[in-house]
C-alpha positions, 0 to 999 in steps of 0.5 A: 663398295657402294656408291651413294649419289644424293639427287635433286635439282641443284640450284644457286640457292642451294649454297645458302646453308654451306657458306664456305668450302671448309664448312662444305668439306666438314658437312661431307665428312659428318654425312659419311660418318653418319652413313658409316655408323648407320651401316654398323647399326644395321649390321648389328641388328642383322646379327641379333634379329636376323632381319635384312636391313633396307639399303638406306645408307644413302638416306639423307640426314633429314630422314634418320633411322636412328635417334642417337645417330641423328642427334650426333649428326645434328650436334655436328651440323650445329658445330658447322654453323648448321642446324641443331636438333631443336632447329630440325624439329622446329622445321616441322612445326614451321611447315605445319604453321604454313599449312594452317596459314594457307588454310586460313587465308583461303577461308578469309579470301572466300569470305571477303569475296562474299563481302565484296559481292554483297556490298557492291551488287545492284539492288535489282540483282538481289535474290536472283542471278545466283549462277553469275554470283557463284561465278563471281565469288569463285573467280574472285577467290581464285584471283586473290588466292593466285596472287597470294600463292607467290608469297606462299611459294617463297615461304614454302622454299624458305622452310627448307633454306637450311637443307644442304640441297633441295632434294634433301627437303620435302617441301610442304606444299606441292607448289608447282602442281598448285600453280598449274591447277590454279591457272588451268581453273583460271583459263577455263573461268576466263574463256568458258564459264565467265562468258557463258554467264555473261551471255546468259545474264544479258540475254533477252529476259522475255525469252524462256530459261531454256532459250537463254541457256541455248543461246549462251551455250552456242557462244561458248561452244563456238569459242570452246571449238576455236580455242581447242583448235588454236591450242592444238595446232600451236602445241603440235607445231611450236610447243617446245622450249629451246634452252641455251646450255654449254656442252661441257666434258672432262676426263676421269681419274682414279679414286682417291686422288690428290686432285690438284686443281688450279686456275690454269688447270680446272679439269681432270687430266693434262689435256685442256677440255671444256669442263668449266662453264666459266672458261668455256668458249662460245663453241660450247654453247648448245640449244637443248630442245624439249616438248613442254607439257600441255598444261604449261603451254596453256598457262603460257599462252594465257599468260601472253594474252594476259600480258598484252592487256596488263601491259596496256591497262596496267601501264595506264592504271599505275599512273591514273590510279593515284593521279586520279585520286589527286585530281579528284581532290583538286576538283572537289567542291569548295563550298556548299551552293544555294538552294536556287542553284541547286534547283537550277542544276537539278532541272538540267540534270532531269532534262538530261536523264529524260533524254537518255531514257528515251534514247535508251528505249529506242535502242532497246526497240532496235535490239528487239527488232534485230537491228544491231549493227555498227551504228547501234553499237556506237550509240550504245557506247555514247548512252553509256558514257552519258549515263556515267557522266550523268551519275557523276554529276548527280553525285557531285550535286548531292555533295555540294548541296547536302540535305536533311537534318544532318547536312552539316555533318554530311558536308564535313564527311565530304571534306574528310573523304576528299582529304582521304583521297588526297592522302591515298593518292600521295601513297599510291603515287609513291608506290607507282614511282617505286614500281617504275623506278624498280622495273627500270633499274632492275629489269631494263638495265642489264646488269641491274643497277641494284636489287632495290625492292628485292632488298627492301623486302628482304630487310623487312623479313629480317625485321619481322618474318611476314613483314617482307611477305606482306609488303610483297603481297601488297605491291602485287595487289597494287598492280591488279588495282592499277589494271582495274583503274586503267580499264576504266579510264580507257573505257571512257575515252576509247569507243572499242572498249566496253565500260563496266564500272564498279560502284558500291551498291550499284554494280550489275552482274555483267559488270562484275563478271567482266571485271572478274574475268579481266582480274583473272586474265591479268592475274596470271601476267601479274604473277609472272611480272612479280616473279620476274621483277622480284627474282632475287627475293623469290628465287628457287620457287616453283613460280620461277620454274614455270614462269622464269624458265619454261615461259621465257624459253618457249619457241615463238614467245621467248623474244617477247621476254628476251627484249622486255617488250612488255616491261618497256610498253608498260613504262611507256604507257605510264609516262604517257598517262602521267603526261596526259594528267599533268596536261589535261587531268586537272581540268574540269569537264565541260557540259556536253550540252543536249544529248543526241544519237548519231543517225 
């Protein structure tokens, strides 16, 4: 007698379509009846045609060879509360729709990246710097697609939510391969392509094209050699995963049998054995060690680097993003100034601008002479900070004294703009508080007090199929915005962090490249963070397999996730930033006086 075993990695989510033991047994009888009828049909075919039918008695119901038998089984599934023929056929339509949506989203993402580049780029970069622009568009597209892949992963898994087990459904999108491919491209962009583009763009314009390329390649090749050595050594020494498992065993019995299991006797046979993970003692716990694949290891290490930056910038940014908008409303100009006041302030700003230009020329001469020491870098940082403050003062002065024929209209739009900042700040504050609360009650408290946002997304999906997915994607994107806001704030406060502001119509390519690299590096950590924080909503996905199993069991790294180091750091920095804004954020900065370089 042929023994049939239907494979597939069974997860807790597989029980979604089989809610009760009685229904499970009924579906089993339907499967057996289908196999019996199918074998009879094949035997009849062999008698009439002489063909040797393929051994398909173990084929799952989802791939029928006989339409009549398929309808019989589908009708039986419908009686069991499962799928009917129309539902099974609709699954194929849903999968096709998923592919169409994925293609359309990729096109929209690419167009959005071009739109951001065109509207944010500085006029000095128009009609030039085409290679950095290509890197910016490609990098932004990869970053946005990687964020949207987690909702796609959830939708991809939900397309097979009616399957008896995972192996019975052919998933529409090979999400695990897509995850690895996207993040390998992500790592190559962050550590090789973007640094090359930045070195090439920032090279001395007086040098020839060949010398600029050579100089950039030297830096990139050096970085590549160092990264390859570090990755190779780490992968060879500690590139393994340690899974905690329970070693279970049981006796055997002849078939058929009455089984006669009970709570006191869960195992086969009279001798008590370690066959139940629930009742097994601590001695049954073992460590299963295996070597991870190299692509997964590269993604894991990139995630660690990104997690450090994400914890620092994201923790600060999730507080300063909404509070910065609210404090901008508090500091807003209350009324239009007089012409004499405008002339006085403009004269002072003009003097400061001339001082900054003189200082910048002196630093440029030092750079050309090769005197780029610690003092030079400190002075460059000081000039950048003063220049940003000068631009902010100029914009504020123009807002306080609008000129032209439509001065009143311009002032009205200024008032509305600050009001919009206040409203967006309140909305952002609600989202930030929801994020912090969710991290505390779902990630830091063991066991979790509540699914919180997971349950919100599920209920939104019940209202409309894509509403929960859209809210899920919004919360992930909000973390990326928080990272950029945190990097901007710390860049203005700390000397060792380079400032790369993003301004509408005034963003140079080096600032573009820096922020794209930061977004790409932190996007891996954002996905890992969201996959963990929304594990209940995104269960049984390929992202959880990579980030939830392999990453959190990787030797030497797993303790960072076991003790929630990144989550705790994120919450602590968010709290400190909130206290800073409460104490000092509402105050208007005083003029720094005459600008001087350190000697």
